[in-house]
C-alpha positions in Angstrom: 14.4 10.6 -77.3 15.6 13.0 -80.0 12.9 15.7 -79.4 13.2 16.0 -75.6 14.3 19.7 -76.0 12.7 22.1 -78.4 15.2 24.0 -80.6 14.9 27.1 -78.5 15.5 25.2 -75.3 18.5 23.5 -76.8 20.0 26.8 -77.9 19.5 28.2 -74.4 21.2 25.2 -72.8 24.1 25.4 -75.2 24.7 29.0 -74.1 24.8 27.9 -70.5 27.0 24.9 -71.2 29.4 26.9 -73.3 29.7 29.6 -70.6 30.2 27.0 -67.8 32.8 25.0 -69.8 34.8 28.2 -70.6 34.8 29.3 -67.0 35.9 25.9 -65.7 38.7 25.5 -68.3 39.8 29.1 -67.6 39.9 28.4 -63.9 42.2 25.4 -64.4 43.7 25.5 -68.0 46.8 23.4 -67.3 45.6 20.6 -65.1 41.9 20.3 -66.0 41.6 16.8 -64.5 40.1 14.7 -61.8 41.8 12.3 -59.4 40.4 8.8 -59.9 41.4 5.4 -58.8 41.6 4.0 -62.2 43.9 6.3 -64.1 45.3 8.6 -61.3 45.1 12.2 -62.5 43.0 12.5 -65.7 44.0 15.6 -67.6 41.3 17.1 -69.8 38.4 15.7 -67.8 36.3 18.2 -65.9 33.4 17.7 -63.6 30.3 19.9 -63.0 30.1 18.3 -59.6 26.8 17.5 -57.8 25.4 21.0 -57.6 27.8 23.4 -59.3 25.4 24.4 -62.0 21.9 23.7 -60.7 21.6 27.4 -59.9 22.1 28.4 -63.6 18.8 29.0 -65.4 20.0 27.2 -68.5 20.5 24.0 -66.4 17.4 24.4 -64.3 15.2 24.1 -67.5 16.2 20.4 -67.6 14.7 19.5 -64.2 11.0 19.3 -65.2 10.3 18.9 -68.9 7.0 17.8 -70.3 8.9 15.4 -72.5 11.0 13.7 -69.9 9.0 14.0 -66.6 6.5 11.3 -67.7 9.5 9.0 -68.3 10.9 9.6 -64.8 7.4 9.1 -63.3 7.2 5.8 -65.2 10.6 4.7 -64.0 9.8 5.3 -60.4 6.2 4.3 -60.6 5.3 7.4 -58.7 5.2 11.2 -58.7 6.9 11.1 -55.3 10.5 11.9 -56.3 12.8 14.9 -56.1 15.9 16.3 -57.9 18.4 16.8 -55.1 21.5 17.2 -57.2 22.9 16.9 -60.6 26.3 16.7 -62.2 28.2 15.5 -65.1 31.6 15.4 -66.7 33.0 16.7 -69.9 36.3 16.0 -71.6 38.4 18.1 -73.9 40.8 17.0 -76.6 43.6 15.0 -75.2 41.6 13.6 -72.3 42.7 10.0 -71.4 39.2 8.8 -70.4 35.6 9.9 -70.1 32.9 8.8 -67.7 30.1 6.7 -69.3 26.5 7.3 -68.5 25.4 5.9 -65.2 22.9 6.4 -62.3 23.2 6.3 -58.5 21.8 3.0 -57.2 18.6 3.6 -55.1 20.3 2.0 -52.1 22.7 5.0 -52.0 20.0 7.7 -52.1 
């Protein structure tokens, strides 16, 4: 879906993402990694965590979009759902691995 965000929404989101990324890298410029079972410590890979940025207005705009909410309703077959957390990773140059797109299985919710 290439038009899920209007150009102004995308510009707003980029401001928030750029700010958050800069803050996270500044907080941990040398390590910047995550401990995982597969590679051990992954330098250059950062995580937004499950709720770290949901309070940021730029990220909140993603929760209920007229372009994506109908898709979510169709996936769940209902309007009875909630956004209870969000997260994501980003990798900078030199990172050993990135996390592919995935979702939490319904049995874990």
